[in-house]
LUMZAZA-463410 format. One record per residue (C-alpha): z, y, x. Coordinates in steps of 0.5 Angstrom, whole numbers, padded with zeros to 4 digits, always signed. Each point is the difference from the previous one (the first is absolute). Layout:
<pts>
ZYX...
</pts>
This chain:
<pts>
+0514-0171+0077-0006-0003+0006-0003-0004-0006-0001+0007-0004-0002+0003+0005-0006-0005+0002-0001-0001-0008-0001+0007+0000-0005+0000+0006-0004-0005-0003-0001+0004-0007-0002+0006+0003-0006-0003+0005-0002-0005-0005-0001+0006-0006-0003+0005+0006-0007-0001+0000-0004-0001+0006-0006+0003+0002-0005-0007+0000-0007-0001-0001-0001+0002-0007-0004-0004-0005-0007+0003-0004+0000+0005-0005+0000-0003-0007-0005+0002-0005+0002+0006-0004+0005-0001-0007-0003+0002-0007+0000+0008-0002+0006+0002-0003+0001+0004-0007-0003+0007+0001+0007+0005+0001+0001+0006-0005-0004+0006+0001+0004+0005+0004+0001+0009-0002-0006+0003+0001+0000+0003+0006-0001+0008+0001-0006+0003+0000-0003+0003+0007-0002+0006+0002-0006+0001-0004+0002+0000-0008-0004-0003-0006-0008+0004-0001+0001+0005-0006-0004+0002-0005-0007+0004+0001+0001+0007-0001-0004+0005-0003-0006+0003+0003+0003+0007+0005-0003+0006+0000-0004+0001+0007-0002+0007+0000+0005+0005-0004-0003+0002-0007-0001+0008+0002-0004-0002+0006-0005-0005-0004-0001+0006-0005-0003+0004+0006-0004-0006+0003-0003-0001-0007-0002+0008+0000-0003-0001+0006-0003-0006-0001-0002+0003-0007+0003-0006-0004+0004+0004-0004-0005+0003-0005-0002-0008-0002+0001+0001-0007+0004-0004-0004-0001-0004-0006+0002-0006-0005-0001-0006+0003+0003-0004-0005+0005-0001-0007+0004-0005-0003+0005+0000-0005+0007-0002+0000+0006-0001-0005+0007+0001+0001+0006-0003-0004+0001-0004-0006+0003+0005-0006-0003+0005+0000-0006-0002+0005-0003+0005+0005-0007-0001+0001-0006+0005+0002-0005+0000+0005+0000+0001+0008-0005+0003+0005-0001-0001+0008-0003+0005+0004-0004-0001+0007+0006+0004+0003+0005-0005-0003+0003+0005-0005+0002-0004-0007+0000+0004-0006+0002-0002-0007-0002+0001-0007+0006-0003-0004-0002-0001-0008+0004+0003-0005+0003-0006-0003-0004-0007+0000-0005+0002-0005-0002+0008+0002-0003+0001+0007+0004+0005+0004-0003+0007+0002+0003+0002+0006-0002-0002+0007+0005+0000+0006+0001-0003+0007+0005-0005+0002-0001-0001+0007-0004-0001+0006+0000-0006+0003-0002+0000+0007-0003+0005+0005-0008-0003-0001-0006+0003-0003-0004-0006-0001+0004-0003-0006-0004-0004-0004+0003-0005-0006+0006+0000-0003+0002-0005-0005+0006-0004-0004+0002-0007-0001+0001-0001-0009+0008+0001-0002+0001-0005-0005+0006-0001-0001+0005-0003+0005-0005+0002+0006+0001+0006+0004-0006+0005+0000-0003+0002+0007-0005+0005+0002-0004-0001+0006-0005+0005+0004-0004-0001+0005-0004+0004+0005-0007-0002+0003+0003-0001+0006+0004-0006-0002+0007+0003-0001+0004-0002-0006+0005+0003-0003+0005-0002-0006+0005+0003-0005+0004-0002-0007+0000+0007-0003-0006+0004+0002+0005+0005+0004+0002-0004+0005-0005-0003+0005+0001-0006+0005-0005-0001+0006-0001-0007-0001-0005-0003+0006-0007+0001+0002-0006-0004-0001-0004-0001+0007-0007+0002-0002-0006-0002+0004-0003+0005+0003
</pts>
């Protein structure tokens, strides 16, 4: 039994580490393989940036009308600034002409059929609250190509539509002044 106790003490002391002098630190080992990608963390308090919205109205329209009357801008004449043709559908194809005024009003003259010009001109939309529209066009409408109309103001505001009725503000071209 004494031998067993002595043997136990000898094993315990030989396995115990002593705070002796340590040798120099060796060179770093080879870099291991990259581990698997972990789960995506939660988004912080600030979320992702959303799309740019449509321009807002800074002054209510009734007030702007009164300001325009005061400044005598309301008396500016409305004129037709551009015209373009259109065609919708395949069978039967609806064709005609659309006219844009400087106030952004769009009128259409729909043909009776593909060979006969129509007789009635009607208002179909008002694009925006500007009185400086200067340009109106459409891309070619071929098979499998969506037809788009664009309208521009002299101040560089660009609007787009696929049906002449619903117009969306697209962008503003920064013009040098």
